[in-house]
C-alpha positions, 0 to 999 in steps of 0.5 A: 511451476505446476499446471493448476491454477492457484489463486490466492484470496486475502480478506480480514477474516474476523470481520464478518461481512469481510468473511462473507465476500470471501467465501464468495470469492472461493465458492466461485473459483471453486466451481471454476476448477480453479485452486483456491488459496488462503492463509493460515489463519484464514482456514478455520473462519472461512472452512467453517462458513463454507464446509463444502470447499474441500479443495481450499489450499493453504499459503506455504503448506500446500502451495508456494507463493511462486505458484500464485497466479494472481491474488484476490484481495477482498477488504480496504487498503490495509488489507491490500497492503496486508497482501503487497506484504505476504507476495512482496518480490513474488510478481503476482498481480493483486486486484482489491475488492473494497469493502472498506471506506476510500479504498483508493488501491482497490480496483473495484467495489462489492457489488461487481464481485462476481463480475471480478472473480470472472474477469480474473478467471477468464484473465481479462485484465491488466497488470500496473507497476506501482512504485515502491520503496526502499528504506533503510534505517542507519545509527551511525554508518551502520545499517541496524534496519531495513524494509520497504513501503508501497504507500508511504514511509514516516517518521514520527516524534515518539512522545506525544508532547514531545517536538522531534527535531529534524534535518531533512535532506535530497540527493545527500544535501540537507535542506532544512531543519525544524521542529515537526510532528514528522516528516513522510517520503511517500510514492504517488500511491501513497499520495492519496494516502496518509500525505493527503491528510498531512496537505502532501499534493496528489500525485496521479500514479503515473507520475514517477516521483518521490514525495516529501511532506513535513507534517506540523512543521515550525519552519518557514520552509517547510511545504511539501516536495516532489522530486524525481524518482532516482532521487534520493531522501533522507530525515536525521535525528536530531540529537538538540532535546533528544528526542527519539522518533519512530519509523512506520513503512505503510502503518504496518512495519516498524522502528524505534529511531534514537536520537542522531538515528538516519532514515534513508530512502530511495525507489525500490526495484520490486514494484507492487504489481496492481491487476485492472478489469476497468480503463477508469481515469484516475480523474474518475476515481479522485472524484468518486472517492472524494464525491467532488463536485462537477456539476457545471463541466462543459467537456468534450460530449461524450465523456 
């Protein structure tokens, strides 16, 4: 591995605010003699905005993923998910700078950008492993597709006018069948994403578990489920009405599902690494992100 330090900067360069923040990060890295690295698609926008940055390297052209020390991700949770996909399996920690709306995956906000970059340069951060999902699609006995997810794998109906008929399974045993708009299989990290919107429980990231959350299910027993992290979840698309489904993983990777298709979800062996520069508790993040009312709390002094 090269002795020169390389830090990847991932952004949504098509958005002006994000581009300006990314250029600020690149300049800070360059000033400290750390080689800033960008994706090929981001090179032209950032060099147009900051032509003095001659040291910028391009990922996979000038620098291998294995030589990346850390990734600073500027944007919302969608940009962090894009970076996680880019660095899958590379053991590179991601530090998110939120320029989006809620931004649960981000570690810091735009107004503390300079401090965050300096902490990364000084290696003053801790690294947390976040569970991911391994996702397998079978048609008959044949595996036709395999992928992964940090937040969730969602089986959804393909047609707005037609309900999806499914049977759900836990640990290779059938649990219930029903018509629905879809089924979300989520990690604790994803419990504040799509699963949350569908009425699923909020699960602290330190909890190891898998979630299954039906969407608009027509059944007496179609409640959100929380199961052990070593459990196996599955959703089969029934051929009762000839309905087709669609698999979405983190809203980024997709696969069409014919009647009879079976989606199996397990814990993956490859976690995503998140860098932390703060010691904030998840409870405080919930209060801050959702602007929850806590007036009148009389808890321990000094907290």
